[in-house]
ZABAVEX-567477 format. One record per residue (C-alpha): residue in three letters; z negated, x negated, y negated. Coordinates in steps of 0.02 Angstrom, whole numbers, plus 50000, padded with zeros to 5 digits. Each point is the difference from the previous one (the first is absolute). Example, Ala and Ser with C-alpha at 12.3 -4.5 7.8 and 13.67 -1.06 7.14 Angstrom:
<sites>
Ala496104938550225;Ser500334993149828;
</sites>
This chain:
<sites>
Met476464329745355;Lys501564999449892;His498925000349843;Ile498954985650060;Phe501594990450044;Tyr500765003949830;Ser498424994749911;Leu499934983650094;Leu501794996549946;Leu499515003249821;Ser498544988050011;Cys501134985950064;Ser500574995849824;Phe500834984649927;Ile498704988549925;Ser500524987549870;Phe499364982250018;Ala499774999349812;Gln498855015249992;Lys498375003350090;Pro499855017850069;Val498695011549923;Gln499035014350077;Val500405018549973;Ser498755013350057;Gly499555018349976;Lys499605016450087;Leu500975016250039;Leu499245017350019;Asp500625017550040;Lys499805008949833;Thr499615016650083;Thr498684994750125;Gln499494983149925;Thr500154992250173;Pro500764982750026;Leu501874998750037;Glu500214988950152;Phe501564989450032;Ala500795004549833;Thr501314987649934;Val499854989949839;Ser501634991849946;Val500214986749865;Ile501864998949955;Ser500804987349884;Ser501565003549896;Asp500644983150060;Pro501065003650156;Asn499604982550066;Val498145004050010;Ser499525009550158;Pro498885015449988;Gln498154996650021;Gly498535011150041;Gly498835006650135;Ile499165015250076;Thr498325008549978;Asp498614998650129;Leu498945014150076;Asp499035001649836;Gly501565000849890;Asn499784982349934;Tyr501414987449986;Gln500044981449960;Phe501444987550010;Leu500764984949910;Val501445000949876;Thr501024986649910;Pro499645001449812;Gly501335009649903;Thr500515016949929;Tyr500225014050127;Thr500245018350038;Val498495005550105;Lys500205014950115;Trp498645009050101;Glu500705011050141;Phe499295011250135;Ile500975012650105;Ser499825018049936;Phe499244993749836;Lys500844997449832;Pro500334981449972;Val499194991349851;Val501124987549908;Arg499604987949859;Glu501334989149920;Asn499914983549907;Val498304995450071;Val499594982049955;Ile499024990950135;Glu499514982449946;Ser498234999050072;Glu498915010150118;Lys500435018549976;Val498805014250045;Phe500795017249981;Glu498875014949967;Thr499755012650140;Ile501575010750012;Ser499925018250059;Met501645005850076;Glu500565018249998;Pro500715008750154;Asp501875003549988;Ile500055018650037;Ala501874999950034;Gln499804986950134;Leu498485008550072;Glu500915016650018;Ala501504991750078;Ala499064988550118;Val498345006750054;Val498475006149967;Val498675001250129;Ala499434985350104;Glu499975004150185;Lys499704982450059;Thr498234995950053;Thr499554982949930;Val498514988649989;Asp499784991449832;Leu498804985250011;Arg498974996349844;Leu498654987349962;Asp498575012250033;Lys500815014050104;Lys501415006350110;Ile500975015249940;Tyr500675011050140;Asn501355011349925;Ile500205015850104;Gly501845002750036;Gln501025005750148;Asp498584999250125;Leu500585012150134;Thr498385000750100;Val498985007749858;Arg501175013849940;Gly499095016450005;Gly498394990150021;Ser498514995749890;Val499314985349902;Ser499004995450155;Asp501654997850095;Val500694989349858;Leu498494988449998;Asp500114997450188;Asn501714992049970;Val499464988149862;Pro499774981550042;Ser498164994750015;Val499445018250009;Ser499515010150153;Val499425018050022;Asp498925004650150;Val500055016050102;Glu498805008649881;Gly501044995449847;Asn498824986549937;Val500944986449906;Ser499664981550023;Leu500744984549920;Arg500114984650110;Gly498835008750122;Asn498675003449866;Asp499695018549965;Asn499194997149830;Val501585003349899;Arg500015006449822;Ile501355013449985;Leu500665003549825;Ile501235013249938;Asp501124993449861;Gly498834985249975;Arg498425010449981;Pro498635007250110;Ser500315018350035;Ala499045014850069;Leu501585003550102;Val499334987550126;Gly498175001549951;Phe499145010450133;Asn500984996250157;Gly501334986949972;Ala500705001550176;Glu500255018849990;Ala500624999649820;Leu501354987350040;Arg500655011550137;Gln500245013849871;Ile501074990749871;Pro501855000550050;Ala500924983650027;Glu501385005749882;Ala498764999349855;Ile499794981150016;Glu501064987549906;Arg499154984050057;Val498414992650071;Glu499244984149929;Val499044989550126;Ile498794989249903;Thr499074987950114;Ser499474988249861;Pro499675011549851;Ser499914992349827;Ala498645004349875;Arg501005014449926;Tyr499635010450156;Asp498295007450034;Ala498964990050124;Glu499775014050127;Gly500674996850176;Thr499574984150096;Ala501655000250096;Gly501065002649844;Ile500935014149914;Leu501385012250046;Asn500775007349844;Ile501065015650034;Ile501275003449863;Leu500655017849986;Arg501825003049958;Lys500465001449816;Asn501884997749978;Gln500694991349846;Ile501835005250020;Lys500795009149853;Gly500665017450024;Phe499525013350126;Asn499854994150180;Gly498935001250154;Ser499885003250185;Phe499395013350121;Asn499264997250172;Ile499645012550139;Ser499314996250172;Ala499465008450161;Gly499224993150158;Tyr499025001950159;Pro498545002550022;Glu500305013449871;Arg500214992949826;Tyr501065004549849;Gly500184992149830;Ala500995001049839;Ser499964989049846;Ala500974997049839;Asn500114984749888;Ile500775004749833;Asn500254990049841;Tyr500735003749829;Arg500124986749867;Thr500674999149823;Asn499854986449869;Lys498275006049949;Trp499325009150153;Asn499844997150186;Leu499425015050103;Phe499624997950185;Thr499235009150147;Asn499734997850185;Thr499465015950088;Gly499815003950184;Tyr499245011750129;Asn499554996150180;Tyr499465010550148;Arg499424989250144;Thr499145001850167;Ala499184984850078;Pro499355002650177;Gly498904986150067;Phe498614996550122;Ala498454989450029;Arg499014994750154;Thr498244992850005;Asp499004995150153;Ile498174995349966;Asp498804992950129;Tyr498214997149944;Lys499084984850067;Phe498225000250067;Asp498844987450081;Glu500284999750188;Asn498145002350032;Glu499775013549867;Gln499455017250064;Leu501115012349905;Pro499515018049958;Asp501105013650074;Ser500675004349826;Thr500684982449968;Leu501835000349950;Leu500924986850102;Ser501825001449949;Val501275010049899;Arg501865002750032;Glu500855007049846;Arg501815005649975;Arg500585006149829;Asp501675007849954;Phe500495001349816;Asp501205013049932;Arg500234996149816;Leu501025010149876;Gly500264993149826;Arg500885007849852;Asn500224988749850;Tyr500815001649829;Phe500244984549894;Thr500764998049827;Ser500104986149872;Phe500835003849835;Gly500014991649832;Ala500904995149842;Glu500304983649911;Tyr500364999749814;Phe500804984649924;Ile499184998849829;Asn501154985949947;Asp500864985050078;Asn498324991550028;Ser498785013650051;Ser499865015150113;Ile498725012450066;Val499965008050173;Gly499065015550054;Asn499865003950185;Val499175013650104;Val499744998850188;Tyr499405015050100;Arg499685002050186;Leu499485015950090;Gly499494999250182;Asn499565013850121;Asp499554995450179;Asp499485010350151;Asp499424989650148;Glu499365004850171;Thr499074987750111;Thr499645004450181;Asn498674989150078;Asn499685000650188;Asn498504989550048;Thr499044997650161;Arg498184994849986;Thr499114992750151;Tyr498094999850010;Glu498744991850117;Leu499715017150078;Ala501715006050057;Ser499565018449975;Leu499924996649812;Asn501804993749992;Glu501105008549871;Ile501865002449969;Asn500175005149819;Leu501535006549910;Arg499764996649815;Arg501245007249875;Glu500074995849815;Leu501065010049877;Glu500134990649836;Ser500885005149840;Glu500214988349853;Asp500675002649825;Glu500284985549881;Asn500614999249820;Asp500374983549914;Leu500544998749819;Gln500354984549897;Phe500514997749818;Ser500544983349929;Leu500644993749833;Asp500794982849981;Tyr500484991349838;Gln501014984049987;Asn500454990149845;Asp501034984149994;Leu499174992149850;Asp501334987049968;Glu501604992750071;Asn499074985750082;Gly499265010950138;Gln498335004649922;Lys499535016950072;Leu498595012749990;Thr499755013650130;Ala498685013550009;Thr499625012850136;Ala498875015350006;Gln499805009650161;Tyr498965014750059;Ser500005006850176;Leu499015012350102;Ser499965005450181;Val499165014950083;Glu499905001950189;Asp499195014650092;Gln499735000050188;Glu499345013650114;Ala499724997350186;Asn499435012950128;Ile499454992850167;Asp499615009250161;Gln499554992450166;Thr500015008450171;Glu499184993050158;Leu501365003350130;Ile498924999450158;Ser498865014149942;Gly501245007849879;Arg498715000949860;Ile500204995249818;Asn498814985649965;Asp500454995249822;Leu500625008649842;Glu500184989749839;Arg500755001949827;Leu500344985849880;Leu500495001049817;Glu500414984349903;Thr500654997849823;Glu500554983749922;Asp500394998249814;Glu500634983949921;Thr500334996649817;Glu500724983649937;Ala500424993849826;Leu500814983649952;Leu500424990749839;Gln500974983850006;Val500734988549866;Asp501034984350036;Trp500724987149882;Val501304986750041;Lys500424985649883;Pro501324987050047;Val499964983549906;Gly501704991850006;Glu500895001450166;Asn498724992250115;Ile498295006849950;Gln499315017650009;Tyr498295007349959;Glu499365016750063;Ala498415010049966;Gly499415017550033;Tyr498635012850027;Arg499765013650129;Gly498665013350006;Asn499955010550158;Tyr498815014750027;Arg499835009350165;Asp498895014750044;Ile499935006750180;Ala498995015350050;Asn499855005350182;Ser499055015250062;Phe499635002450185;Phe499375016550073;Phe499695001850187;Glu499325015250090;Glu499755003650185;Val499435014550108;Pro498334995250084;Arg500224997150186;Asp498765013450049;Glu500975012849896;Leu501744996550069;Pro501275007749998;Asn499575013849876;Gly498704991749890;Thr500144996749814;Pro500534982349950;Gln498594990149921;Pro500294986049873;Asp499504982750058;Leu498914994149857;Glu499904982350069;Gln501884997449992;Asn500545010549850;Asn500144990349841;Thr500974996649840;Phe500614982249976;Asn500574993149831;Tyr500784983149967;Glu500344993849823;Glu500864983549962;Phe500484991949836;Val500914983349999;Asn500394990749838;Ala501154985050015;Val500784987149884;Tyr501184986050047;Gly500994985749930;Gln501324989350082;Tyr501134985649959;Gly501694995750074;Gln501094984749974;Glu501524991750077;Phe500114981150011;Gly501784997350060;Glu499975004650185;Phe498135003649995;Ser499265017049949;Leu498205004649969;Leu499145016849975;Ala498124999149976;Gly498835014149950;Leu498225006149992;Arg499435018050017;Phe498265006849962;Glu499435016750071;Gln498405009449962;Thr499595013750127;Asn498745014149982;Ile499715011550149;Asn498875015250016;Ile499745008950167;Asp499045016350009;Gln499605010750152;Ala499445015449908;Thr499295010150145;Thr498954985950071;Asn499624992849828;Val500564982550050;Thr500784989349864;Asn500734982749996;Gln500604989949851;Lys500964983750004;Asp500584989449854;Tyr500884983450024;Ser501194988649908;Ser501184986950066;Phe501374987949950;Phe501624999750099;Pro501044984149975;Thr501824999450056;Leu501254985850014;Asn501825000550055;Leu501054984250009;Ala501834997850047;Tyr501114984850021;Glu501895000750020;Leu500484986450124;Gln501835003849973;Glu501095015149965;Asp499505014150120;Glu498484990550065;Asn498235000649932;Ile498184999450049;Thr498575010349925;Leu498124998650000;Gly498865014349950;Tyr498135002549984;Asn499065015949953;Arg498275007650013;Arg499875018650037;Val498775014150034;Arg499865015350111;Arg498895013649928;Pro499375012650127;Arg500585017749967;Gly500615015950083;Arg499745002150186;Arg498994984050014;Leu498665006849883;Asn500075018450047;Pro498455003350108;Phe500635016450074;Pro500434998950186;Ser501605006150081;Arg499805015150117;Ser501615001050102;Ser499114991950148;Gln498245002650067;Asn500054982950082;Ser500454988249856;Phe499705000749813;Tyr500504989749848;Arg498944999449843;Gly500064989249844;Asn498674988649928;Ile499505001949817;Asp499114983150002;Leu501604989950018;Asn500254985449881;Pro501684993449939;Glu500914986550099;Phe500634984649907;Ser501394989050067;Asn500914983949956;Gln501774997450059;Ile501254985650001;Asp501855002450039;Leu501274986050026;Gly501805006250009;Tyr501744992950029;Leu501695008049964;Arg501724993650051;Arg501685008549981;Trp501614995550090;Ser501675008949992;Lys499565012250140;Leu498164997150029;Thr498435001849897;Leu498324993350060;Ser498355004449918;Thr498384993850075;Ser498204997749949;Ile498304994150062;Tyr498515009449931;Tyr498114998950010;Asn498745013349951;Arg498104999449998;Thr499025015949971;Asp498125001049969;Asp498995015850036;Asn501425005650111;Val499875018350054;Glu500085003250187;Thr500105017250081;Leu498705000250139;Glu499825011550149;Thr498245003750064;Arg499155012850110;Gly499035013449910;Val499475018250016;Asp501005015349950;Pro498865008849873;Ser500625017050058;Thr499804998250190;Gly498834985350025;Asp501254992350122;Pro500574981849989;Ala501554997149894;Ile501004985549930;Phe499824996849813;Arg501234989649899;Phe499504993749828;Pro500384985449881;Val498794986249950;Asn500094983849900;Leu499824989250152;Ser500924983749999;Thr500954985749923;Gln501825000650054;Glu501304986249995;Arg501835004050028;Leu501344986650025;Gly501795005950022;Tyr501824995250005;Glu501425011449944;Leu501884998150028;Thr501405011049932;Leu501834997150045;Thr501575008649938;Tyr501624995550089;Arg501725007449971;Pro501204992150125;Phe501385012249952;Lys500295012349859;Trp499715014450120;Trp498414993250082;Thr498334996449917;Ile498444993950091;Asn498275000549922;Ser498424994350084;Asp498244995649951;Ala498514993550097;Asn498174998149957;Val498704991050105;Phe498214998549941;Arg498324994150061;Val498425009449950;Glu498284992350013;Thr498475010749962;Asp498194994549984;Gly498695014049999;Phe498465007550084;Tyr499475018250007;Thr498245006850025;Asp499895018650035;Pro498665007249883;Thr499705014650120;Gly499634988650148;Val501115010750113;Asn501284986050022;Asp499724981750037;Asp500304987249865;Gln501764993350012;Asp500854983849954;Phe501655004049914;Asp500714982450000;Phe501775000150069;Val501684991449987;Asn501635009450027;Thr501834995049983;Thr501345013349996;Tyr501735003149928;Phe501315012949960;Leu501904998950004;Arg501405010349923;Leu501864998950040;Asn501255010549904;Gln501885000050028;Lys501355009849911;Phe501815001350056;Thr501545007949928;Leu500905007750150;Pro501795006350013;Ser500395015549896;Glu498814992849869;Ile498445005950089;Asp498434990549951;Phe498764997150142;Gln498244993349982;Ala498714994750130;Arg498234994649961;Ile498684993450120;Asn498184997749950;Tyr498754990950110;Arg498154998649961;Gly499084988050115;Ala498375003450089;Ser498404996149904;Glu498124999750022;Asn498394999949902;Ala498164998050040;Gln499885017350080;Gly501655002350089;Thr501864997850020;Gln501605008949948;Asn501634999850099;Ala501704995049933;Ile501165013449926;Thr501915000150006;Thr501035012049895;Val501895002449999;Asn500945009649864;Leu501875003750000;Ala501165007649870;Ala501855003149967;Ser500885005549841;Lys501755005649952;Asp500705002549825;Ile500925016349969;Leu500745009649853;Asn500874984649928;Glu498394989850010;Gln499065012549893;Gly499035005850151;Ser499134991550147;Leu499445007250166;Thr498604990550088;Leu499195002350170;Asn498424990150037;Val498774999150144;Ser498244994149959;Asp498994992550143;Leu501395001150129;Leu498874995050146;Asn498585011549943;Ser498894984650012;Arg499174999349830;Arg498235002850057;Arg498394990349981;Glu499094995250160;Ser498314991849976;Thr498384996150091;Thr498264998249926;Asn498674991450104;Thr498204999149940;Ala498314997850081;Ser499715019050003;Phe501725007350038;Ile501824996450039;Ser501375010649921;Asp501845000150046;Ser501155009649883;Glu501815004149963;Phe500715008149843;Gln501745005749947;Tyr500155007649828;Arg501755007250025;Gln501305000650138;Arg501794993749998;Gln500995008149858;Val501865003349977;Thr500655003749824;Leu501715004649932;Ala500214997349812;Phe501415003749879;Thr500144991949828;Tyr501215005449864;Arg500284990349838;Phe500825006649843;Asn500664989349859;Gln499504985050105;Gln500834988850124;Lys499154993950154;Arg499934981549963;Glu499684990349843;Gln501434987649991;Arg499084989649871;Arg498554997450118;Glu501144996550149;Glu501074987349909;Glu498584991149915;Ala498854998050147;Ala500394986650127;Pro499955006550180;Asp498394990850035;Glu499105009849866;Glu500325016850079;Phe498705007850111;Glu500755015650073;Gly498875012550085;
</sites>
């Protein structure tokens, strides 16, 4: 605040009646990172002691603009922890536009003051919100999934699936690019990347044309840590918890004038006990005469004992070719090894009571996964006016092997009635080439253009064998030729874009157009079924902003986006952990296209920041996951099948509110709320004729709330409490109950603030479980699912050659800009 106050004093200059003021403008950048310097001071000082200093401050994009009385001055550009830039005898007689100035960090000040930002802040931009991960106590020792569940506008369900504003079609990027790290199973992959590896998360609800068009809800861009501080520094983190979990990670950086070497490496050992309950009652006509072998109902109870071992490392090097260009090489590797046991106790009731069964089904599954990613980034500042060229090449691959052995015992008779073995291999290869060019024209206009080529190849083999029922328990397993298959998915997307940005005083405009050409080949080798799809589309984007006054503005955004079916939605192989319900993909899915409008408002006061928006989204060929009654191909008994289809047109209208309030220096309150109305129009006809045709028209309004509070208690103990509430919801086939989750954490600095000890409790009430009911013409299903139980974690962090807080960040940012936790 003192810098803003000082800058305002500078701008209150003496204006001579004889001379008309002229405009001075320019832009300031961090020379190292080429990011804008916000709230930097520009001083215009006259040698005449009777003339007061004049000047102003930079905005969020590093731009400044103010009026000056004509004359000869000393101009000084200043920013804390950066070397000041001074020019003497500058004659200003008419409008003066300074070239873009890149300021160098002052290493002496950095070493004396700070170095690592521990504050968690939200930086609001024209087309995104940047959530900088800082001293968030509730995620220490956790994963990226835990981090995302604490980000405004984002929610993570009990299965780890991520949604943005209630829409689960979110494009997740790593360092601005698609990655095989989250390719196969995004939910599970995000649980494996440690929270300490994340620097920030960008929430992009109105993406501009520079971003790929995938993801109808928007984009979450996860930025991995790559320190820029000179010298040798870093931090170590160890954690332990209950249910049994251990973790250790290190974030190390070494930088010289020419080189920057960095790594983030960690290992985790985690258990995650959970459970599921499903009660199924099949419906029949009251006058229907049922055979004795008719299955009437199923009562199923499943207990999960999961054990995951995970190693993650990201390491790289940046070489500064000269003052204007650099090249960065980075390698990311993840190794996962899981051993899971699922115990399934199910009671099956038939029309003839003597046929009733109580089955104990046990599945032992082992899974090994290797992910490897190479990337090379080149950046060249072509001139001092901000023209820039960047190029990226990336190659990644992922290999996942699963083996499951299933045995089932009928407890009434004590006989084994099922023996199965499942082998599944998934291979994914991805290559990417991207080139972007930025060209400012003057201080108020900017052009951008670029190309991205993205190639993805996914191969999945499924082998299932089972001992014939008449040969149990000692028979030889026989392959199921009707289910075994090899599934290949190949996708190539070529994209070009151009966009134009301009400022007209208080009004800003960013307009762009993206063109994407998509080629998809699907091949089921065993069954000799192929499918080829080629389509092209334009994706216009428009972002407008108007500054009503200082610290108050409104924004309007429009974008068109796509959701291409891939992964689990296409994979036709059914799950086997239950004999009563199965999920299988649909290779005939078409892409979904959506149009979205977002109207936002931002207002800052001294202790309060309010950000709110109204948004509307319309999606055509919307994919719905349906539940129908079918027949288990192995037993011939009825079973529930879940599968996706392009069913409907969906309209989503929502309102979002985010508040940050800091009544005292020791108390920060953050809250966000999202309420949205979903209207779906669709009709499903069962091609098998087993199920009745169903009208899928429905309207549902639901909401979620988040309240986060952080206190500094006596003895300098930080305490944090977070409450998440997800309201009840419904669709055409059923309802889902509300979910309330409470997380608590406390932290204490030790070892002269070089170390921190943190205790956190995740899901204090052990209430994070999904309870839902599906009601169709042929069955009613009531279910409950909890992925993991309440967890307690103790974490210790030690920093060397760093201090806990970055004084520059703390002093520059007004209290209302901070978003702790």
